[in-house]
NULO-756915 format. One line per 4 residues: number of its first residue (from 1); for each residue x, y, z of N, C-alpha, C. Coordinates in nm, 3 decimals, padded with zeros to 5 digits, always signed. Each point is the difference from the previous one (the first is absolute). Example, Ala and Ser with C-alpha at 12.3 -4.5 7.8 and 13.67 -1.06 7.14 Angstrom:
! residues 2
1	+01.319:-00.569:+00.780:-00.089:+00.119:+00.000:+00.090:+00.120:+00.000; -00.035:+00.105:-00.072:+00.082:+00.119:+00.006:-00.077:+00.109:+00.073 .
END
This chain:
! residues 305
1	+03.845:+04.117:-01.929:+00.005:-00.148:-00.001:-00.142:-00.054:-00.013; -00.019:-00.087:-00.099:-00.134:-00.049:-00.024:-00.039:-00.102:+00.106; -00.122:+00.013:+00.049:-00.050:-00.094:+00.101:-00.049:-00.127:-00.068; +00.033:-00.109:+00.060:-00.042:-00.128:-00.055:-00.135:-00.041:+00.057 .
5	-00.088:-00.037:-00.089:-00.134:-00.040:+00.041:-00.007:-00.152:-00.003; -00.029:-00.058:+00.116:-00.012:-00.145:+00.008:-00.135:-00.044:-00.054; +00.004:-00.094:-00.087:-00.124:-00.054:-00.058:-00.016:-00.144:+00.041; -00.121:-00.040:+00.017:-00.031:-00.137:+00.040:-00.028:-00.083:-00.124 .
9	+00.077:-00.110:-00.012:-00.016:-00.087:-00.116:-00.118:-00.093:+00.023; -00.088:-00.004:-00.095:-00.121:-00.082:+00.009:+00.001:-00.101:-00.113; -00.026:-00.127:+00.037:-00.001:-00.108:-00.100:-00.135:-00.004:-00.071; -00.008:+00.065:-00.115:-00.124:+00.002:-00.076:+00.030:-00.035:-00.145 .
13	-00.103:-00.032:-00.073:+00.014:-00.032:-00.142:-00.080:+00.104:-00.079; +00.063:+00.052:-00.105:-00.068:+00.100:-00.082:-00.121:-00.064:-00.067; -00.113:+00.067:+00.008:-00.121:-00.058:-00.060:+00.011:-00.010:-00.152; -00.040:-00.114:-00.053:-00.006:-00.018:-00.144:-00.142:-00.036:-00.037 .
17	-00.054:+00.077:-00.090:-00.139:-00.019:-00.041:-00.090:+00.008:+00.122; -00.068:-00.113:+00.030:-00.095:+00.002:+00.112:+00.057:-00.068:+00.125; +00.131:-00.027:+00.004:+00.060:-00.067:+00.115:+00.010:+00.097:+00.117; -00.049:-00.043:+00.115:+00.002:+00.084:+00.120:+00.137:-00.010:+00.065 .
21	+00.065:+00.110:+00.037:+00.132:-00.006:+00.064:-00.008:-00.071:+00.135; +00.107:-00.072:+00.031:+00.004:-00.073:+00.127:+00.029:+00.095:+00.116; -00.038:-00.043:+00.118:+00.023:+00.081:+00.119:+00.130:-00.043:+00.067; +00.070:+00.094:+00.057:+00.125:-00.033:+00.068:-00.028:-00.086:+00.123 .
25	+00.097:-00.084:+00.038:-00.017:-00.091:+00.113:-00.027:+00.074:+00.129; +00.073:+00.110:+00.021:-00.016:+00.071:+00.127:-00.130:+00.078:+00.007; -00.073:+00.006:-00.111:-00.127:+00.071:+00.000:-00.119:-00.093:+00.021; +00.026:-00.130:+00.007:-00.107:-00.095:+00.022:-00.055:+00.012:+00.142 .
29	-00.127:-00.027:+00.015:-00.060:+00.007:+00.132:+00.048:-00.119:+00.084; +00.011:+00.016:+00.131:+00.055:-00.106:+00.087:-00.074:-00.132:-00.011; -00.132:+00.003:-00.020:-00.076:-00.124:-00.008:+00.047:-00.086:-00.117; +00.027:+00.063:-00.116:+00.046:-00.075:-00.118:+00.142:-00.050:+00.021 .
33	+00.088:+00.085:+00.051:+00.138:-00.041:+00.026:+00.005:-00.117:+00.098; -00.084:+00.004:+00.102:+00.002:-00.106:+00.101:-00.039:-00.134:-00.062; -00.096:+00.001:-00.093:-00.040:-00.124:-00.067:+00.116:-00.059:-00.080; +00.076:+00.087:-00.064:+00.115:-00.045:-00.078:+00.109:-00.054:+00.092 .
37	+00.031:+00.076:+00.105:+00.108:-00.040:+00.090:-00.029:-00.134:+00.067; -00.121:-00.018:+00.049:-00.032:-00.123:+00.073:+00.000:-00.123:-00.089; -00.016:+00.020:-00.132:-00.001:-00.113:-00.092:+00.140:-00.043:-00.041; +00.093:+00.095:-00.012:+00.130:-00.033:-00.061:+00.120:+00.026:+00.089 .
41	-00.017:+00.068:+00.112:+00.115:+00.038:+00.083:-00.003:-00.077:+00.132; +00.107:-00.072:+00.034:+00.006:-00.067:+00.130:-00.005:+00.101:+00.115; -00.046:-00.046:+00.115:-00.018:+00.091:+00.113:+00.130:+00.069:+00.038; +00.110:-00.076:+00.006:+00.126:+00.061:+00.042:+00.047:+00.108:-00.096 .
45	-00.024:-00.020:-00.131:+00.038:+00.102:-00.097:-00.093:+00.120:+00.008; -00.125:-00.024:+00.032:-00.094:+00.111:+00.012:+00.041:+00.093:+00.115; +00.050:-00.060:+00.105:+00.041:+00.079:+00.116:+00.133:+00.069:-00.024; +00.095:-00.072:-00.060:+00.136:+00.052:-00.013:+00.019:+00.093:-00.120 .
49	-00.046:-00.045:-00.119:+00.038:+00.068:-00.123:-00.107:+00.089:-00.059; -00.125:-00.047:-00.002:-00.106:+00.074:-00.069:-00.017:+00.141:+00.057; +00.011:+00.011:+00.130:-00.021:+00.131:+00.064:+00.107:+00.102:-00.036; +00.111:-00.045:-00.058:+00.110:+00.092:-00.034:-00.010:+00.055:-00.141 .
53	-00.096:-00.046:-00.078:-00.008:+00.040:-00.141:-00.045:+00.145:-00.014; -00.111:+00.034:+00.062:-00.051:+00.135:-00.010:-00.100:+00.023:+00.113; -00.042:+00.125:+00.014:-00.091:+00.034:+00.110:-00.135:-00.072:-00.013; -00.049:-00.011:-00.123:-00.129:-00.066:-00.020:+00.003:-00.146:+00.043 .
57	+00.109:-00.067:-00.033:+00.013:-00.141:+00.038:+00.019:-00.013:+00.151; +00.073:+00.092:+00.059:+00.020:-00.001:+00.145:-00.133:+00.014:+00.072; -00.083:+00.095:-00.044:-00.130:+00.020:+00.064:-00.089:-00.122:-00.014; +00.012:-00.070:-00.114:-00.080:-00.120:-00.020:+00.042:-00.112:+00.092 .
61	+00.130:-00.021:+00.014:+00.052:-00.110:+00.082:-00.018:+00.027:+00.148; +00.015:+00.125:+00.040:-00.015:+00.035:+00.141:-00.147:-00.003:+00.043; -00.091:+00.027:-00.093:-00.142:+00.002:+00.031:-00.058:-00.140:+00.008; -00.129:-00.010:+00.025:-00.065:-00.130:+00.021:-00.032:-00.075:-00.129 .
65	+00.019:+00.064:-00.116:-00.047:-00.060:-00.125:+00.065:-00.135:-00.030; +00.129:-00.014:+00.031:+00.073:-00.123:-00.033:-00.011:-00.107:+00.107; -00.071:+00.027:+00.107:+00.006:-00.091:+00.114:-00.137:-00.051:+00.042; -00.093:-00.007:-00.095:-00.128:-00.064:+00.030:+00.019:-00.150:+00.023 .
69	+00.102:-00.056:-00.065:+00.041:-00.138:+00.023:+00.148:+00.000:+00.033; +00.034:-00.044:+00.118:+00.140:-00.003:+00.046:+00.046:-00.145:+00.001; +00.090:-00.034:-00.090:+00.053:-00.136:-00.008:+00.153:+00.006:+00.010; +00.051:-00.022:+00.119:+00.145:+00.003:+00.023:+00.052:-00.138:+00.039 .
73	-00.076:-00.103:-00.027:+00.043:-00.134:+00.041:+00.132:-00.039:-00.066; +00.013:+00.026:-00.130:+00.124:-00.035:-00.070:+00.118:+00.076:+00.059; -00.018:+00.129:+00.025:+00.108:+00.079:+00.059:+00.036:-00.050:+00.139; -00.100:-00.034:+00.079:+00.025:-00.050:+00.136:+00.079:-00.131:-00.004 .
77	-00.038:-00.088:-00.091:+00.072:-00.127:-00.011:+00.145:+00.022:-00.041; +00.020:+00.085:-00.101:+00.137:+00.028:-00.047:+00.084:+00.063:+00.110; -00.060:+00.095:+00.072:+00.072:+00.067:+00.107:+00.034:-00.098:+00.112; -00.096:-00.083:+00.038:+00.022:-00.094:+00.110:+00.105:-00.104:-00.037 .
81	-00.004:-00.049:-00.125:+00.097:-00.101:-00.043:+00.141:+00.056:-00.010; +00.009:+00.130:-00.026:+00.133:+00.061:-00.010:+00.060:+00.029:+00.137; -00.084:-00.006:+00.104:+00.048:+00.022:+00.136:+00.010:-00.134:+00.072; +00.053:+00.005:+00.117:-00.001:-00.118:+00.086:-00.144:-00.028:+00.038 .
85	-00.044:-00.126:-00.016:-00.140:-00.033:+00.024:-00.043:+00.034:+00.141; +00.091:+00.001:+00.092:-00.037:+00.030:+00.138:+00.028:+00.144:+00.039; +00.029:+00.083:-00.096:+00.036:+00.139:+00.027:-00.125:+00.082:+00.034; -00.006:+00.052:+00.120:-00.116:+00.078:+00.043:-00.013:+00.129:-00.081 .
89	+00.115:+00.052:-00.046:-00.004:+00.124:-00.077:-00.077:-00.016:-00.130; +00.004:-00.121:-00.057:-00.074:-00.024:-00.123:-00.149:+00.019:+00.020; -00.054:-00.055:+00.110:-00.142:+00.017:+00.029:-00.037:+00.144:+00.029; +00.088:+00.071:+00.069:-00.027:+00.140:+00.031:-00.005:+00.085:-00.126 .
93	+00.089:-00.030:-00.095:+00.000:+00.076:-00.126:-00.127:-00.027:-00.079; -00.044:-00.126:-00.004:-00.123:-00.033:-00.071:-00.117:+00.076:+00.060; -00.012:+00.002:+00.132:-00.109:+00.074:+00.064:+00.009:+00.149:-00.029; +00.123:+00.052:-00.004:+00.018:+00.143:-00.028:-00.045:+00.036:-00.142 .
97	+00.037:-00.082:-00.098:-00.041:+00.025:-00.138:-00.151:-00.010:-00.014; -00.059:-00.099:+00.069:-00.146:-00.017:-00.006:-00.071:+00.123:+00.054; +00.049:+00.054:+00.109:-00.063:+00.120:+00.057:+00.005:+00.117:-00.097; +00.112:+00.017:-00.069:+00.012:+00.111:-00.096:-00.098:-00.015:-00.115 .
101	-00.012:-00.121:-00.052:-00.089:-00.022:-00.114:-00.147:+00.014:+00.040; -00.034:-00.047:+00.119:-00.138:+00.015:+00.047:-00.034:+00.147:+00.019; +00.096:+00.077:+00.050:-00.023:+00.145:+00.014:-00.022:+00.064:-00.137; +00.077:-00.043:-00.100:-00.016:+00.055:-00.134:-00.138:-00.031:-00.056 .
105	-00.055:-00.115:+00.036:-00.133:-00.036:-00.048:-00.110:+00.078:+00.069; +00.038:+00.082:+00.098:-00.099:+00.073:+00.081:-00.095:-00.097:+00.069; +00.052:-00.119:+00.031:-00.076:-00.104:+00.070:-00.124:-00.043:-00.080; +00.014:-00.002:-00.134:-00.112:-00.040:-00.086:+00.033:-00.125:-00.082 .
109	+00.107:-00.070:+00.032:+00.040:-00.119:-00.076:-00.108:-00.108:+00.009; -00.035:-00.057:-00.115:-00.099:-00.107:-00.003:+00.062:-00.137:-00.001; +00.130:-00.007:-00.032:+00.071:-00.127:-00.004:+00.139:+00.019:+00.058; +00.041:-00.094:+00.083:+00.133:+00.009:+00.059:+00.064:-00.138:+00.004 .
113	+00.122:-00.010:-00.055:+00.074:-00.127:-00.002:+00.141:+00.025:+00.049; +00.043:-00.080:+00.096:+00.135:+00.014:+00.055:+00.047:-00.136:+00.052; +00.123:-00.001:+00.047:+00.065:-00.122:+00.049:+00.082:+00.037:+00.123; -00.006:-00.084:+00.103:+00.074:+00.025:+00.123:-00.044:+00.130:+00.068 .
117	-00.127:+00.028:-00.004:-00.052:+00.121:+00.064:+00.000:-00.018:+00.151; +00.033:+00.105:+00.073:+00.001:-00.005:+00.145:-00.126:+00.062:+00.059; -00.007:+00.000:+00.132:-00.117:+00.054:+00.069:-00.020:+00.148:-00.031; +00.110:+00.076:-00.004:-00.011:+00.144:-00.026:-00.055:+00.025:-00.140 .
121	+00.050:-00.075:-00.098:-00.047:+00.017:-00.136:-00.147:-00.039:-00.016; -00.039:-00.111:+00.064:-00.140:-00.043:-00.009:-00.093:+00.103:+00.063; +00.039:+00.055:+00.113:-00.083:+00.101:+00.067:-00.022:+00.120:-00.091; +00.103:+00.037:-00.075:-00.012:+00.115:-00.088:-00.089:-00.031:-00.120 .
125	+00.016:-00.121:-00.056:-00.082:-00.040:-00.114:-00.148:-00.006:+00.039; -00.027:-00.042:+00.122:-00.139:-00.012:+00.047:-00.070:+00.134:+00.002; +00.076:+00.109:+00.002:-00.061:+00.132:-00.001:-00.066:+00.033:-00.134; +00.026:-00.083:-00.103:-00.073:+00.018:-00.126:-00.148:-00.034:+00.017 .
129	-00.030:-00.074:+00.106:-00.138:-00.024:+00.041:-00.091:-00.054:-00.108; -00.110:+00.069:-00.021:-00.104:-00.046:-00.093:+00.047:-00.006:-00.145; +00.106:+00.072:-00.033:+00.048:-00.001:-00.139:+00.067:-00.133:-00.036; +00.060:-00.065:+00.098:+00.080:-00.120:-00.026:-00.090:-00.121:-00.024 .
133	+00.018:-00.064:-00.116:-00.080:-00.118:-00.036:+00.085:-00.126:-00.018; +00.127:+00.019:-00.035:+00.090:-00.115:-00.022:+00.123:+00.019:+00.086; +00.031:-00.099:+00.083:+00.115:+00.005:+00.090:+00.078:-00.131:-00.012; +00.122:+00.008:-00.054:+00.084:-00.117:-00.017:+00.134:+00.024:+00.070 .
137	+00.021:-00.069:+00.111:+00.121:+00.023:+00.081:+00.061:-00.133:+00.045; +00.039:-00.088:-00.093:+00.057:-00.129:+00.040:+00.133:+00.016:+00.073; +00.030:-00.096:+00.086:+00.126:-00.007:+00.076:+00.021:+00.125:+00.084; -00.106:+00.058:+00.049:+00.013:+00.121:+00.081:+00.019:-00.034:+00.147 .
141	+00.052:+00.097:+00.076:+00.034:-00.020:+00.140:-00.107:+00.055:+00.094; -00.119:+00.024:-00.050:-00.105:+00.060:+00.082:-00.052:-00.100:+00.103; -00.059:+00.052:+00.107:-00.045:-00.083:+00.111:-00.152:+00.010:+00.018; -00.053:-00.092:+00.080:-00.144:-00.001:+00.027:-00.046:+00.131:+00.063 .
145	+00.078:+00.054:+00.091:-00.041:+00.121:+00.072:-00.023:+00.117:-00.095; +00.088:+00.016:-00.099:-00.014:+00.111:-00.095:-00.118:-00.024:-00.093; -00.019:-00.123:-00.044:-00.113:-00.030:-00.088:-00.132:+00.024:+00.073; -00.011:-00.047:+00.124:-00.123:+00.018:+00.076:-00.030:+00.148:+00.025 .
149	+00.104:+00.081:+00.007:-00.018:+00.143:+00.025:-00.048:+00.075:-00.124; +00.049:-00.039:-00.119:-00.025:+00.079:-00.121:-00.095:-00.065:-00.100; -00.037:-00.125:+00.019:-00.086:-00.068:-00.097:-00.134:+00.071:-00.018; -00.046:+00.066:+00.103:-00.130:+00.068:-00.009:-00.001:+00.113:-00.101 .
153	+00.118:+00.047:-00.041:+00.008:+00.107:-00.100:-00.019:-00.052:-00.142; +00.020:-00.131:-00.021:+00.005:-00.057:-00.135:-00.134:-00.062:-00.038; -00.105:+00.076:+00.013:-00.136:-00.055:-00.016:-00.033:-00.037:-00.144; +00.071:+00.056:-00.099:-00.031:-00.028:-00.140:+00.097:-00.098:-00.065 .
157	+00.080:-00.066:+00.080:+00.099:-00.093:-00.052:-00.069:-00.120:-00.068; +00.042:-00.032:-00.122:-00.058:-00.114:-00.072:+00.102:-00.110:-00.026; +00.127:+00.033:-00.002:+00.104:-00.099:-00.029:+00.114:+00.015:+00.100; +00.040:-00.111:+00.063:+00.101:+00.003:+00.105:+00.098:-00.115:-00.019 .
161	+00.129:+00.031:+00.005:+00.106:-00.100:-00.006:+00.091:+00.017:+00.120; -00.009:-00.092:+00.096:+00.087:+00.000:+00.117:+00.074:-00.134:+00.010; +00.041:-00.049:-00.116:+00.074:-00.126:-00.004:+00.137:+00.016:+00.067; +00.042:-00.105:+00.070:+00.132:-00.005:+00.064:+00.021:+00.108:+00.105 .
165	-00.106:+00.058:+00.050:+00.011:+00.094:+00.112:-00.003:-00.083:+00.128; +00.116:-00.040:+00.047:+00.011:-00.102:+00.104:-00.042:+00.050:+00.138; -00.005:+00.131:+00.019:-00.037:+00.054:+00.130:-00.151:+00.017:+00.016; -00.074:-00.025:-00.106:-00.146:+00.012:+00.006:-00.062:-00.134:+00.037 .
169	-00.111:+00.006:+00.071:-00.072:-00.120:+00.041:-00.148:+00.015:-00.038; -00.080:-00.088:+00.055:-00.144:+00.006:-00.027:-00.061:+00.132:+00.049; +00.064:+00.067:+00.096:-00.051:+00.127:+00.049:-00.003:+00.105:-00.111; +00.103:+00.004:-00.082:+00.004:+00.096:-00.111:-00.104:-00.034:-00.105 .
173	-00.013:-00.129:-00.032:-00.102:-00.040:-00.098:-00.139:+00.038:+00.049; -00.023:-00.018:+00.127:-00.131:+00.036:+00.057:-00.022:+00.150:-00.005; +00.106:+00.078:+00.024:-00.012:+00.146:-00.006:-00.030:+00.047:-00.142; +00.072:-00.054:-00.097:-00.027:+00.036:-00.139:-00.142:-00.039:-00.040 .
177	-00.039:-00.121:+00.034:-00.133:-00.047:-00.037:-00.112:+00.079:+00.066; +00.022:+00.042:+00.123:-00.102:+00.073:+00.075:-00.027:+00.137:-00.060; +00.106:+00.066:-00.048:-00.014:+00.139:-00.047:-00.005:+00.011:-00.152; +00.055:-00.097:-00.073:+00.007:+00.009:-00.147:-00.111:-00.087:-00.059 .
181	-00.120:+00.047:+00.000:-00.116:-00.078:-00.040:-00.009:-00.022:-00.150; +00.079:+00.072:-00.080:-00.002:-00.016:-00.145:+00.113:-00.090:-00.050; +00.070:-00.062:+00.091:+00.116:-00.083:-00.036:-00.044:-00.123:-00.078; +00.054:-00.015:-00.122:-00.034:-00.115:-00.085:+00.122:-00.086:-00.035 .
185	+00.120:+00.057:+00.006:+00.122:-00.073:-00.034:+00.095:+00.001:+00.120; +00.041:-00.118:+00.042:+00.095:-00.012:+00.112:+00.110:-00.098:-00.036; +00.125:+00.045:+00.017:+00.116:-00.088:-00.014:+00.069:-00.008:+00.138; +00.002:-00.121:+00.053:+00.063:-00.023:+00.129:+00.086:-00.127:-00.009 .
189	+00.092:-00.001:-00.098:+00.090:-00.112:-00.016:+00.114:+00.009:+00.101; +00.050:-00.114:+00.042:+00.107:-00.005:+00.097:+00.120:-00.072:-00.060; +00.118:+00.007:+00.065:+00.119:-00.065:-00.055:-00.021:-00.150:-00.017; +00.049:-00.057:-00.109:-00.020:-00.143:-00.026:+00.064:-00.089:+00.106 .
193	-00.066:-00.111:+00.029:+00.052:-00.102:+00.090:+00.007:-00.131:-00.077; +00.099:-00.080:+00.034:+00.013:-00.130:-00.064:-00.118:-00.089:+00.039; -00.036:-00.088:-00.091:-00.108:-00.094:+00.028:+00.035:-00.084:+00.123; -00.089:+00.001:+00.096:+00.022:-00.075:+00.123:+00.068:+00.080:+00.109 .
197	+00.040:+00.126:-00.030:+00.066:+00.080:+00.102:-00.097:+00.050:+00.105; -00.128:+00.009:-00.034:-00.101:+00.046:+00.095:-00.063:-00.122:+00.067; +00.019:-00.010:+00.128:-00.056:-00.111:+00.075:-00.134:+00.039:+00.058; -00.073:-00.100:+00.049:-00.136:+00.026:+00.046:-00.006:+00.104:+00.109 .
201	+00.102:+00.008:+00.085:-00.001:+00.095:+00.111:+00.011:+00.144:-00.048; +00.037:+00.021:-00.128:+00.020:+00.135:-00.051:-00.119:+00.049:-00.083; -00.106:-00.073:-00.002:-00.117:+00.045:-00.074:-00.061:+00.121:+00.068; -00.056:+00.089:-00.082:-00.056:+00.124:+00.054:-00.108:+00.050:-00.096 .
205	-00.122:+00.000:+00.048:-00.113:+00.046:-00.082:-00.043:+00.143:+00.034; +00.073:+00.068:+00.085:-00.042:+00.133:+00.045:-00.013:+00.098:-00.116; +00.096:+00.002:-00.092:-00.007:+00.093:-00.113:-00.115:-00.038:-00.093; -00.022:-00.128:-00.019:-00.113:-00.044:-00.083:-00.132:+00.044:+00.062 .
209	-00.011:-00.013:+00.131:-00.123:+00.044:+00.068:-00.017:+00.150:-00.011; +00.109:+00.077:+00.010:-00.007:+00.146:-00.011:-00.049:+00.041:-00.139; +00.048:-00.069:-00.103:-00.045:+00.029:-00.137:-00.148:-00.032:-00.015; -00.040:-00.116:+00.049:-00.140:-00.043:-00.014:-00.095:+00.091:+00.077 .
213	+00.041:+00.046:+00.116:-00.089:+00.079:+00.086:-00.014:+00.146:-00.043; +00.099:+00.052:-00.075:-00.001:+00.145:-00.027:+00.009:+00.036:-00.148; +00.027:-00.096:-00.089:+00.021:+00.032:-00.142:-00.095:-00.079:-00.089; -00.127:+00.015:+00.024:-00.100:-00.080:-00.072:-00.008:+00.033:-00.148 .
217	+00.048:+00.118:-00.043:-00.011:+00.041:-00.139:+00.120:-00.039:-00.085; +00.092:-00.079:+00.055:+00.120:-00.036:-00.076:-00.036:-00.075:-00.128; +00.066:+00.040:-00.108:-00.014:-00.068:-00.129:+00.128:-00.077:-00.035; +00.113:+00.051:+00.048:+00.132:-00.056:-00.036:+00.082:-00.015:+00.128 .
221	+00.045:-00.123:+00.028:+00.078:-00.026:+00.121:+00.121:-00.085:-00.034; +00.117:+00.053:+00.031:+00.125:-00.076:-00.009:+00.051:-00.019:+00.142; +00.004:-00.125:+00.042:+00.030:-00.034:+00.140:+00.105:-00.111:+00.005; +00.104:+00.017:-00.082:+00.101:-00.104:-00.014:+00.082:-00.023:+00.125 .
225	+00.027:-00.128:+00.029:+00.084:-00.043:+00.111:-00.054:+00.045:+00.136; -00.132:+00.015:+00.007:-00.064:+00.027:+00.129:-00.001:-00.130:+00.082; -00.017:+00.013:+00.130:+00.004:-00.118:+00.087:-00.141:-00.049:+00.035; -00.097:+00.040:-00.080:-00.139:-00.037:+00.030:-00.025:-00.148:-00.030 .
229	-00.111:-00.049:+00.052:-00.043:-00.138:-00.022:-00.127:-00.001:-00.085; -00.057:-00.116:-00.018:-00.127:-00.012:-00.072:-00.110:+00.084:+00.065; +00.005:+00.007:+00.132:-00.102:+00.075:+00.072:+00.006:+00.149:-00.037; +00.119:+00.057:-00.003:+00.015:+00.140:-00.038:-00.043:+00.026:-00.143 .
233	+00.038:-00.090:-00.092:-00.038:+00.015:-00.140:-00.151:-00.008:-00.016; -00.063:-00.094:+00.069:-00.145:-00.015:-00.008:-00.071:+00.126:+00.049; +00.054:+00.060:+00.106:-00.059:+00.123:+00.054:+00.006:+00.112:-00.102; +00.112:+00.013:-00.072:+00.014:+00.103:-00.103:-00.100:-00.022:-00.113 .
237	-00.012:-00.122:-00.046:-00.092:-00.030:-00.110:-00.145:+00.026:+00.039; -00.032:-00.026:+00.126:-00.137:+00.022:+00.047:-00.033:+00.149:+00.010; +00.097:+00.080:+00.047:-00.026:+00.142:+00.025:+00.016:+00.086:-00.125; +00.098:-00.031:-00.085:+00.031:+00.084:-00.116:-00.074:-00.052:-00.123 .
241	-00.124:+00.035:-00.012:-00.085:-00.050:-00.108:+00.041:+00.052:-00.138; +00.066:+00.116:-00.004:+00.038:+00.059:-00.129:+00.134:-00.051:-00.052; +00.063:-00.089:+00.072:+00.134:-00.046:-00.036:-00.001:-00.076:-00.133; +00.089:+00.041:-00.092:+00.015:-00.069:-00.128:+00.142:-00.047:-00.024 .
245	+00.097:+00.058:+00.071:+00.141:-00.035:-00.019:+00.059:-00.035:+00.136; +00.056:-00.120:+00.011:+00.059:-00.044:+00.127:+00.131:-00.073:-00.028; +00.107:+00.051:+00.059:+00.133:-00.060:-00.014:+00.051:-00.037:+00.139; +00.010:-00.131:+00.028:+00.050:-00.046:+00.130:+00.120:-00.093:-00.021 .
249	+00.083:+00.034:-00.096:+00.120:-00.081:-00.024:+00.088:-00.004:+00.124; +00.049:-00.118:+00.033:+00.090:-00.013:+00.113:-00.068:-00.008:+00.136; -00.132:-00.002:+00.002:-00.070:-00.016:+00.129:-00.005:-00.150:+00.032; +00.110:-00.049:+00.054:+00.018:-00.145:+00.015:-00.096:-00.061:+00.101 .
253	-00.055:+00.078:+00.091:-00.093:-00.054:+00.099:-00.142:-00.019:-00.054; -00.024:+00.050:-00.121:-00.132:-00.018:-00.062:-00.002:-00.136:-00.070; -00.102:-00.079:+00.030:-00.011:-00.136:-00.056:-00.111:-00.011:-00.105; -00.090:+00.098:-00.003:-00.114:-00.002:-00.094:-00.082:-00.128:+00.017 .
257	-00.030:-00.032:+00.122:-00.075:-00.121:+00.029:-00.151:+00.023:-00.012; -00.074:-00.107:-00.018:-00.145:+00.009:-00.012:-00.041:+00.074:-00.127; -00.099:+00.089:+00.015:-00.050:+00.075:-00.115:+00.077:+00.130:-00.023; +00.107:+00.022:+00.076:+00.072:+00.127:-00.009:+00.064:+00.020:-00.137 .
261	+00.056:-00.104:-00.056:+00.063:+00.013:-00.131:-00.103:+00.037:-00.107; -00.119:-00.060:+00.007:-00.104:+00.032:-00.097:-00.042:+00.146:+00.011; -00.009:+00.051:+00.122:-00.036:+00.141:+00.020:+00.106:+00.091:-00.061; +00.124:-00.037:+00.013:+00.109:+00.082:-00.056:-00.001:-00.006:-00.153 .
265	-00.029:-00.116:-00.054:+00.000:-00.015:-00.146:-00.112:+00.079:-00.066; -00.099:+00.041:+00.076:-00.109:+00.080:-00.055:+00.043:+00.144:-00.028; +00.113:+00.041:+00.058:+00.050:+00.135:-00.023:+00.052:+00.014:-00.143; +00.003:+00.122:-00.049:+00.048:+00.025:-00.136:+00.147:-00.038:-00.012 .
269	+00.081:+00.038:+00.099:+00.142:-00.036:+00.003:+00.033:-00.054:+00.139; +00.058:-00.119:+00.004:+00.040:-00.060:+00.128:+00.137:-00.065:-00.015; +00.094:+00.045:+00.081:+00.134:-00.059:+00.002:+00.018:-00.075:+00.130; +00.017:-00.131:-00.010:+00.008:-00.087:+00.116:+00.133:+00.018:+00.072 .
273	+00.012:-00.057:+00.120:+00.130:+00.006:+00.069:+00.113:-00.065:-00.079; -00.036:-00.089:-00.093:+00.101:-00.077:-00.073:+00.008:+00.039:-00.146; -00.045:+00.120:-00.035:-00.004:+00.041:-00.141:+00.139:-00.002:-00.062; +00.099:+00.058:+00.066:+00.136:+00.003:-00.055:+00.057:-00.140:-00.016 .
277	-00.025:-00.085:+00.100:+00.051:-00.137:-00.006:-00.064:-00.075:-00.115; -00.131:+00.020:-00.017:-00.070:-00.067:-00.109:+00.050:+00.047:-00.136; +00.030:+00.131:-00.011:+00.050:+00.054:-00.126:+00.137:-00.059:-00.032; +00.087:-00.012:+00.102:+00.132:-00.057:-00.022:-00.011:-00.148:-00.039 .
281	-00.092:-00.071:+00.063:-00.018:-00.142:-00.031:-00.048:-00.018:-00.144; -00.097:+00.084:-00.041:-00.049:-00.008:-00.137:+00.110:+00.030:-00.100; +00.084:+00.099:+00.035:+00.111:+00.034:-00.089:+00.100:-00.113:-00.013; +00.031:-00.068:+00.113:+00.096:-00.110:-00.005:-00.057:-00.119:-00.076 .
285	-00.131:-00.026:+00.018:-00.063:-00.110:-00.073:+00.003:+00.027:-00.150; -00.028:+00.126:-00.037:+00.002:+00.037:-00.141:+00.139:-00.016:-00.058; +00.103:+00.041:+00.075:+00.137:-00.014:-00.047:+00.039:-00.147:-00.014; -00.047:-00.082:+00.097:+00.030:-00.143:-00.006:-00.063:-00.064:-00.123 .
289	-00.126:+00.039:-00.028:-00.068:-00.057:-00.116:+00.068:+00.040:-00.130; +00.048:+00.124:-00.004:+00.073:+00.044:-00.119:+00.128:-00.080:-00.016; +00.067:-00.026:+00.114:+00.122:-00.078:-00.006:-00.026:-00.142:-00.047; -00.111:-00.061:+00.047:-00.034:-00.135:-00.041:-00.030:-00.005:-00.149 .
293	-00.074:+00.102:-00.049:-00.032:+00.005:-00.142:+00.126:+00.013:-00.084; +00.094:+00.082:+00.048:+00.124:+00.020:-00.074:+00.082:-00.129:-00.002; +00.002:-00.073:+00.113:+00.075:-00.124:+00.008:-00.059:-00.105:-00.093; -00.135:-00.008:-00.002:-00.066:-00.096:-00.088:+00.026:+00.031:-00.147 .
297	+00.004:+00.130:-00.033:+00.028:+00.039:-00.138:+00.142:-00.040:-00.039; +00.094:+00.020:+00.093:+00.138:-00.034:-00.029:+00.017:-00.151:-00.018; -00.068:-00.079:+00.085:+00.012:-00.145:-00.009:-00.064:-00.051:-00.130; -00.110:+00.065:-00.040:-00.066:-00.039:-00.126:+00.090:+00.026:-00.119 .
301	+00.064:+00.114:+00.002:+00.088:+00.036:-00.110:+00.120:-00.094:-00.008; +00.053:-00.041:+00.119:+00.115:-00.090:+00.001:-00.040:-00.139:-00.048; -00.123:-00.046:+00.034:-00.048:-00.130:-00.045:-00.016:-00.003:-00.151; -00.054:+00.107:-00.053:-00.020:+00.005:-00.146:+00.132:+00.003:-00.075 .
305	+00.102:+00.062:+00.065:+00.131:+00.006:-00.063:+00.063:-00.141:-00.002 .
END
């Protein structure tokens, strides 16, 4: 009985003239494969499907090559929206997935983006330490205690997004500012409030003071719907000399009195507390003018008839 010899099929092209034959996909080095995967393959597909193609692809996905930048924000949002918003299991699963991906990166990730991250997940991400430069975790459930404990590890952080993290206070901002001396971009937007919903008794400049006292190198600040007053804004402008972009939309307690408005207008980009309202007003005025022009044209045509 003749023995059957198994042969491995390789996707190559026969050379014609001076054309160099192509290399099979599974023979590519992991560094090249990882560049391709991260550009065209969503994270969930990279974890679920890519690793099943062949051994070479599995080794690439399991290794750190594909995880220098971990962006699971879209997956976290989709997963959370498909579950009950108050389901604790949803947050636990997000933290579990984050831990697996951080382990795959060998704790060398330079960028991390997620949504609804918990204390356990944040603690694990912080172990990337000096490698981590960009951290975007909006709507996360992390607390001041965890941030104060682990912020000292993130010494090379340059960009931070902690928008809508309702459990964080000025203590966390102070901790980040104290240890992250290279921080230039900060997003600390809060949930929108209706105009007039914030009364004088609810003003709070503590976060503005924390930014001014510890983040002098900020270039970009988004501080939408903060409860600060003119005093807090003035303190930020005085301390953050490198600031070129400032967004304080919805900060209804800011009045821009005295010379404060002129100081803000000197920035390259400045969005006032009333930017959205002003844009809507301009749009309605433009629509009204178009309507008036159309009405006048119709009346002129009817008169001539």
